[in-house]
C-alpha positions in Angstrom: -49.3 -107.8 189.1 -52.7 -106.4 190.2 -52.1 -107.6 193.7 -48.7 -106.0 193.9 -50.2 -102.7 192.5 -52.9 -102.7 195.1 -50.5 -103.4 197.9 -48.0 -100.8 196.7 -50.6 -98.1 196.2 -52.2 -98.6 199.6 -48.8 -98.8 201.4 -47.2 -95.7 199.9 -50.1 -93.3 199.1 -49.3 -91.0 202.1 -45.7 -92.1 202.6 -44.2 -91.2 199.2 -45.5 -87.9 197.7 -45.2 -89.2 194.0 -46.5 -92.7 194.6 -50.0 -92.0 193.3 -48.5 -91.1 189.9 -46.3 -94.2 189.8 -49.1 -96.7 190.6 -51.6 -94.9 188.4 -49.3 -95.3 185.5 -48.6 -98.9 186.5 -52.4 -99.6 186.7 -52.8 -98.3 183.1 -50.0 -100.6 181.9 -51.4 -103.6 183.8 -54.8 -102.9 182.2 -53.2 -102.9 178.7 -51.4 -106.1 179.5 -54.6 -107.7 180.7 -56.3 -106.7 177.5 -53.5 -108.3 175.5 -53.8 -111.6 177.5 -57.6 -111.7 177.0 -57.2 -111.0 173.3 -54.6 -113.8 172.9 -56.3 -116.4 175.1 -59.6 -117.4 173.4 -60.3 -120.0 176.1 -60.7 -117.4 178.9 -64.3 -117.0 179.9 -64.9 -113.3 180.8 -68.1 -112.3 182.5 -68.9 -108.8 183.8 -71.9 -108.1 186.0 -74.4 -105.4 185.8 -72.8 -103.7 188.8 -69.4 -103.6 186.9 -71.1 -101.6 184.1 -72.8 -99.3 186.6 -69.6 -98.4 188.2 -67.8 -97.9 184.9 -70.7 -95.8 183.7 -70.6 -93.6 186.8 -66.9 -93.1 186.5 -67.1 -92.3 182.8 -70.0 -89.9 183.3 -68.2 -88.1 186.0 -65.0 -87.8 184.0 -66.9 -86.8 180.8 -68.7 -83.9 182.5 -65.4 -82.7 183.9 -63.7 -83.1 180.6 -66.3 -81.1 178.8 -66.0 -78.4 181.4 -62.2 -78.3 180.8 -62.6 -78.1 177.0 -65.4 -75.5 177.2 -63.5 -73.2 179.6 -60.1 -73.9 177.9 -58.5 -74.3 181.4 -56.9 -77.3 183.0 -57.4 -78.2 186.7 -55.0 -76.4 189.0 -53.9 -78.0 192.3 -52.5 -76.0 195.2 -48.7 -76.2 195.4 -48.8 -78.8 192.6 -49.6 -76.9 189.5 -51.7 -78.0 186.6 -52.8 -81.7 186.4 -55.1 -83.7 184.2 -57.4 -84.8 187.0 -60.4 -85.1 184.7 -58.7 -88.1 182.9 -58.2 -90.1 186.1 -61.8 -91.5 186.3 -61.3 -93.0 182.8 -58.1 -94.7 183.9 -60.0 -96.0 187.0 -62.8 -97.4 184.9 -60.4 -99.1 182.6 -58.5 -100.6 185.5 -61.7 -101.7 187.2 -62.6 -103.9 184.2 -59.1 -105.3 183.9 -58.8 -106.1 187.6 -62.2 -107.8 187.7 -60.9 -110.1 185.0 -57.7 -110.9 187.0 -58.8 -110.5 190.6 -56.1 -110.3 193.3 -56.4 -111.8 196.8 -57.8 -109.4 199.5 -54.6 -110.0 201.5 -52.8 -107.6 199.2 -55.3 -104.9 200.1 -55.3 -105.6 203.9 -51.5 -105.7 204.2 -51.2 -102.5 202.1 -53.5 -100.4 204.2 -51.9 -101.7 207.4 -48.4 -100.7 206.1 -49.7 -97.3 205.0 -51.3 -96.7 208.4 -48.2 -97.8 210.3 -45.9 -95.6 208.2 -48.2 -92.6 208.6 -48.2 -93.0 212.4 -44.4 -93.2 212.6 -44.0 -90.1 210.4 -46.6 -88.1 212.4 -44.8 -89.0 215.7 -41.5 -88.0 214.2 -42.7 -84.7 212.8 -44.5 -83.7 215.9 -42.2 -85.0 218.6 -38.7 -84.5 217.0 -39.1 -82.0 214.2 -41.5 -79.9 216.2 -44.1 -79.2 213.5 -47.5 -77.9 214.7 -49.3 -80.3 212.3 -48.0 -83.6 210.8 -48.2 -83.6 207.0 -45.3 -85.6 205.5 -44.6 -82.8 203.1 -48.1 -82.8 201.6 -51.2 -81.0 202.7 -52.0 -81.9 206.3 -55.7 -82.3 205.6 -55.5 -85.2 203.0 -52.6 -86.7 205.1 -54.8 -86.8 208.2 -57.9 -87.9 206.4 -56.2 -90.7 204.5 -54.5 -91.9 207.6 -57.8 -92.0 209.4 -59.4 -94.0 206.6 -56.5 -96.5 206.5 -56.7 -96.9 210.3 -60.4 -97.9 210.0 -59.7 -100.3 207.1 -56.9 -101.8 209.3 -59.6 -102.5 212.0 -61.7 -104.3 209.3 -58.6 -106.2 208.3 -58.2 -107.2 211.9 -61.7 -108.6 212.0 -60.9 -110.4 208.7 -57.9 -112.1 210.2 -59.6 -112.8 213.5 -62.3 -114.8 211.9 -59.7 -117.0 210.1 -58.8 -118.5 213.6 -55.4 -119.7 212.5 -52.1 -119.1 214.3 -50.5 -117.2 211.4 -53.4 -114.8 211.2 -53.3 -114.0 214.9 -49.8 -112.5 214.2 -51.4 -110.5 211.4 -54.1 -109.5 213.8 -51.5 -107.8 216.0 -50.2 -106.0 212.9 -53.7 -104.6 212.2 -54.2 -103.4 215.8 -50.9 -101.5 215.7 -51.7 -100.1 212.3 -55.1 -98.9 213.4 -53.7 -97.2 216.5 -50.9 -95.5 214.6 -53.2 -94.5 211.8 -55.6 -92.8 214.2 -52.7 -91.2 215.9 -51.5 -89.8 212.6 -54.9 -88.3 212.0 -55.0 -86.7 215.4 -51.5 -85.3 215.2 -52.3 -83.8 211.7 -54.9 -81.7 213.4 -57.4 -82.4 210.6 -60.7 -81.7 212.4 -62.9 -82.1 209.3 -62.1 -85.7 209.0 -63.1 -86.5 212.6 -66.7 -85.9 211.6 -66.7 -89.2 209.8 -65.7 -91.3 212.9 -69.3 -91.9 214.2 -70.5 -92.9 210.8 -67.6 -95.3 210.3 -68.1 -96.7 213.7 -71.8 -97.5 212.9 -70.6 -99.4 209.8 -68.0 -101.2 211.9 -70.3 -102.6 214.5 -72.3 -105.0 212.3 -69.1 -106.4 211.0 -68.3 -107.8 214.5 -71.7 -109.6 214.8 -71.4 -113.3 215.7 -67.6 -112.9 215.8 -67.0 -111.6 219.3 -69.3 -111.5 222.3 -71.2 -108.2 223.0 -69.3 -108.0 226.3 -65.9 -108.2 224.6 -67.0 -105.7 221.9 -68.1 -103.2 224.6 -64.8 -103.6 226.4 -62.9 -103.0 223.2 -65.0 -99.9 222.4 -64.4 -98.6 226.0 -60.6 -99.2 225.7 -60.4 -97.4 222.3 -62.5 -94.5 223.7 -60.2 -94.1 226.7 -57.2 -94.1 224.5 -58.7 -91.5 222.2 -59.7 -89.3 225.1 -56.3 -89.5 226.6 -54.6 -88.4 223.4 -57.1 -85.5 223.0 -56.6 -84.4 226.6 -52.8 -84.7 226.4 -51.7 -81.0 226.0 -48.6 -81.6 223.7 -50.8 -83.4 221.2 -52.6 -80.1 220.4 -55.8 -82.0 219.6 -57.8 -80.3 222.3 -56.7 -76.8 221.2 -57.8 -77.6 217.6 -61.3 -78.6 218.9 -61.6 -75.5 221.0 -60.8 -73.4 218.0 -64.0 -74.6 216.3 -66.2 -72.7 218.7 -63.9 -69.7 218.7 -63.9 -69.6 214.8 -67.7 -69.7 214.7 -68.0 -67.0 217.3 -65.5 -64.7 215.6 -67.3 -65.1 212.2 -70.9 -64.7 213.2 -70.5 -62.4 216.2 -67.4 -60.3 215.5 -67.7 -60.5 211.7 -64.1 -61.7 211.6 -63.4 -64.1 208.7 -59.6 -64.4 209.4 -59.9 -67.9 210.8 -59.8 -71.4 209.4 -63.6 -71.8 209.5 -64.2 -68.2 208.6 -62.3 -68.5 205.4 -64.2 -71.6 204.6 -67.5 -69.8 205.1 -66.4 -67.1 202.8 -65.3 -69.5 200.1 -68.6 -71.3 200.3 -70.5 -68.0 200.0 -68.3 -67.1 197.0 -68.9 -70.5 195.4 -72.7 -70.2 195.8 -72.5 -66.7 194.1 -70.7 -68.3 191.2 -73.2 -71.1 191.0 -76.1 -68.6 190.8 -74.3 -66.9 187.9 -74.5 -70.1 185.8 -76.5 -72.9 187.6 -76.6 -75.5 184.8 -73.0 -75.8 183.7 -71.2 -73.7 186.2 -68.7 -70.9 185.6 -66.0 -73.2 184.2 -62.9 -74.9 185.4 -60.6 -72.0 185.5 -63.1 -69.2 186.2 -63.1 -69.8 190.0 -59.6 -68.5 190.4 -60.4 -65.6 188.1 -63.6 -64.6 189.8 -62.4 -64.8 193.4 -60.5 -61.4 193.2 -63.6 -59.8 191.7 -65.8 -61.1 194.5 -63.3 -59.8 197.0 -63.3 -56.4 195.4 -67.1 -56.4 195.6 -66.8 -57.4 199.2 -68.6 -60.7 198.6 -65.7 -62.7 199.8 -62.8 -62.3 202.2 -59.5 -61.2 200.7 -57.5 -64.3 201.9 -59.8 -66.4 199.8 -57.8 -65.3 196.7 -54.9 -67.6 197.6 -57.1 -70.7 197.5 -57.5 -72.5 194.2 -60.4 -74.7 195.5 -63.5 -73.8 197.6 -62.9 -76.3 200.5 -66.0 -78.4 199.7 -66.4 -81.0 196.9 -70.1 -80.2 196.5 -69.7 -76.4 196.5 -66.6 -76.5 194.4 -68.3 -78.7 191.8 -71.4 -76.5 191.9 -69.4 -73.4 191.1 -67.3 -75.0 188.3 -69.7 -77.5 186.7 -73.1 -76.5 187.9 -76.0 -78.8 188.6 -74.8 -81.2 185.9 -71.5 -81.5 187.7 -73.0 -82.1 191.1 -75.3 -84.8 189.6 -72.2 -86.6 188.2 -70.5 -86.3 191.6 -73.4 -87.5 193.7 -74.0 -90.3 191.2 -70.5 -91.5 191.7 -71.0 -91.6 195.4 -74.4 -93.3 195.2 -73.5 -96.0 192.7 -70.4 -97.1 194.6 -72.4 -97.0 197.9 -75.2 -98.9 196.3 -73.2 -101.8 194.9 -71.2 -102.1 198.1 -74.3 -102.1 200.2 -75.9 -104.7 198.0 -72.9 -106.9 198.2 -72.9 -106.5 202.0 -76.5 -107.8 202.2 -76.0 -110.6 199.7 -72.8 -111.8 201.4 -74.1 -111.6 204.9 -73.3 -115.3 205.4 -69.9 -115.0 203.8 -68.0 -112.9 206.4 -64.9 -112.4 204.2 -67.0 -110.9 201.3 -69.2 -109.0 203.8 -66.2 -107.3 205.4 -64.9 -106.2 202.0 -68.3 -104.8 201.1 -68.4 -102.9 204.4 -64.9 -101.5 203.8 -66.1 -100.2 200.4 -69.0 -98.5 202.1 -66.5 -97.0 204.6 -64.5 -95.5 201.8 -67.5 -93.9 200.2 -68.8 -92.6 203.6 -65.4 -91.3 204.6 -64.8 -89.4 201.4 -68.3 -87.9 201.4 -67.7 -86.7 204.9 -64.2 -85.5 204.2 -65.5 -83.6 201.1 -67.9 -81.5 203.2 -65.1 -79.2 204.4 -62.3 -79.9 201.9 -62.3 -80.4 198.1 -60.8 -83.8 198.3 -61.3 -84.5 194.6 -59.0 -81.6 193.8 -56.1 -83.1 195.8 -53.8 -85.5 194.0 -53.5 -88.1 196.8 -57.1 -87.8 198.0 -58.7 -88.2 194.6 -56.4 -91.1 193.7 -57.2 -92.5 197.1 -60.9 -92.6 196.5 -60.5 -94.1 193.0 -57.8 -96.6 194.0 -59.4 -97.9 197.2 -62.9 -98.1 195.7 -61.7 -100.0 192.7 -59.4 -102.2 194.7 -62.1 -103.3 197.1 -64.5 -103.9 194.3 -61.9 -106.0 192.5 -61.3 -108.1 195.6 -65.0 -108.8 195.9 -65.0 -110.4 192.5 -64.4 -114.1 191.7 -61.5 -114.8 189.4 -62.4 -116.9 186.4 -59.7 -119.4 185.5 -59.1 -120.1 181.9 -60.2 -123.6 180.9 -57.5 -125.6 179.2 -58.6 -127.5 176.1 -59.0 -131.2 176.5 -56.3 -132.9 174.4 -56.8 -136.4 175.9 -58.5 -137.6 172.7 
């Protein structure tokens, strides 16, 4: 069941708008069933590591700070175009599922096939929306930013899956290798066609994590040829006028020039700069605990009236940065809980990558976990990813799934009745 959940979640996260809710509820049910099995089977030897408890502690601490902020401000998290949601409860569900899935660990194949299917589907949808429907940015009916960012992440994870199958050196896995290559290409294409520029910042960092994963697997010459080929493909897509990628890149310079030289904030980056400035003003008002969950939407009109923020900022329920948004709502305590969540996940994955250096399969899983943390930290610099339903569930789901696949399943020992 856990394997099917991980596959289904990975494959449908950006393809079906409500999939995150279905699989989140299913994960909770699976965790309860796992507890029932453990309670009824006294022969099952269950051992959690210190790293398991660190991850659970980081998730619970992050959720608790958010929960207290919600109770104290008497306001529930509001998500753009989605309404009110209990996002502060999701870390607790993730912590519960982490313990359950470490007891009944699924095969990594569920994860690899899931992200490949998700990346393939995202690419097909992006091509359809841009080439046939004629949309300026592919989004599959959700916000184009999380759609592009999650597509990019699944494309990179598909490449890791390709390395995983390449090292198996078996005929069946060579067919799966072709699947991963196609998934990686279409996932990258979906990111480009979504026009999500902020996510592209993470590409160099993810590439740095990818290179050690190919060590002793392919020759340096072959690796350089592969990198050159991917670079040429990426440049061709960027330079192809109908893709619109080059125009999105040129707009970055224009937005910065308009904001700092012409004092015009009516651009994509200009509005972000104004929201960040407003968020910092809110943080200064209450630096320890923040202004509260719902106070951000209430204070933005006031800051606009005082000419501290640009008027279009009123329509945004989040401040387009995980760190600044958290600073404004939950203060220093909230940012500590957020950074601790990043650091603890990054630490345990990095430690496993070093310990499993001789075990390529485990090493690749650990590297993929580091990629998830790195990607979401980069994404969160220009977009409040933890205030988006698919993005927040994506961080929790992928991180927990990868950590689960790194575990070793303990088989119940049947009592000896031969006597």
